[in-house]
C-alpha positions as CSV (number, residue, x, y, z in Angstrom):
1,M,42.9,-36.2,-33.8
2,E,40.2,-36.4,-36.4
3,D,40.7,-39.0,-39.2
4,K,41.4,-37.5,-42.6
5,I,39.2,-40.0,-44.2
6,S,36.4,-41.6,-42.3
7,P,33.8,-44.4,-43.0
8,G,31.0,-42.9,-45.1
9,D,33.3,-40.3,-46.9
10,T,33.5,-40.3,-50.6
11,I,36.9,-39.9,-52.3
12,M,37.7,-38.8,-55.9
13,V,40.7,-40.2,-57.6
14,Y,42.6,-39.5,-60.8
15,P,43.4,-42.9,-62.4
16,S,45.4,-41.3,-65.2
17,K,47.8,-39.5,-62.9
18,E,50.9,-40.9,-61.2
19,P,51.0,-40.4,-57.4
20,R,53.8,-38.3,-55.9
21,N,55.6,-38.9,-52.7
22,G,53.4,-37.7,-49.8
23,S,50.2,-38.1,-51.8
24,V,47.1,-39.8,-50.4
25,V,46.4,-42.8,-52.6
26,L,43.8,-45.4,-53.2
27,A,45.7,-48.6,-53.9
28,R,44.7,-52.2,-54.6
29,L,47.0,-55.2,-54.4
30,T,46.9,-57.9,-57.0
31,D,44.9,-61.0,-56.2
32,D,48.2,-62.9,-55.8
33,A,49.3,-60.3,-53.2
34,G,46.1,-60.6,-51.3
35,G,43.8,-58.1,-53.1
36,D,43.5,-55.7,-50.2
37,V,42.5,-52.1,-50.9
38,F,44.2,-49.2,-48.9
39,C,43.8,-45.5,-48.6
40,K,47.1,-44.3,-47.3
41,L,50.1,-41.9,-47.7
42,Y,52.3,-43.0,-50.6
43,T,56.1,-43.0,-50.8
44,A,58.1,-44.5,-53.7
45,K,61.4,-46.1,-52.9
46,N,64.3,-47.6,-54.8
47,Q,63.5,-45.7,-58.1
48,G,59.8,-46.6,-57.8
49,K,60.4,-50.4,-57.5
50,E,59.1,-50.4,-53.9
51,V,56.1,-48.6,-52.4
52,L,55.7,-47.6,-48.7
53,L,52.1,-47.0,-47.6
54,T,51.7,-45.1,-44.3
55,S,48.6,-44.8,-42.3
56,F,47.4,-41.5,-40.8
57,N,47.1,-43.3,-37.5
58,P,50.6,-43.8,-36.0
59,A,49.3,-46.9,-34.2
60,Y,49.6,-48.7,-37.5
61,P,53.1,-49.4,-38.9
62,P,54.0,-48.5,-42.5
63,M,53.6,-51.3,-45.1
64,E,56.2,-52.0,-47.8
65,Y,55.4,-53.7,-51.1
66,R,57.0,-54.2,-54.5
67,R,55.4,-52.0,-57.2
68,E,54.4,-55.1,-59.2
69,D,52.3,-56.2,-56.2
70,F,49.7,-53.5,-57.0
71,R,46.8,-53.7,-59.4
72,F,46.5,-49.9,-59.2
73,I,47.7,-46.9,-57.2
74,Y,45.5,-43.8,-57.8
75,P,46.1,-40.4,-56.2
76,V,43.2,-39.1,-54.2
77,V,42.3,-35.5,-55.2
78,E,39.2,-34.8,-53.1
79,V,37.4,-36.1,-50.0
80,R,33.8,-35.3,-49.4
81,K,32.3,-35.7,-46.0
82,P,28.5,-36.2,-45.5
83,L,26.7,-33.6,-43.5
84,T,25.6,-34.6,-40.0
85,Y,22.6,-33.2,-38.2
């Protein structure tokens, strides 16, 4: 299966929009939570207090965090792939 987002791709996000369940998001943890950046599928749980991030690759298990562990969560609205020759 081809990756939805690959190294070298460019993504466009809407920082002013709230993500919806099932959206692809760009998310960054706070420095206290590790500061990692993810591009994954988003699911809000427990009235939005918890966030489940799921990889496109089933070999990687979903990751669950508290909403306050994030510096930002932006929905991805476009992926641009470079042309290859």
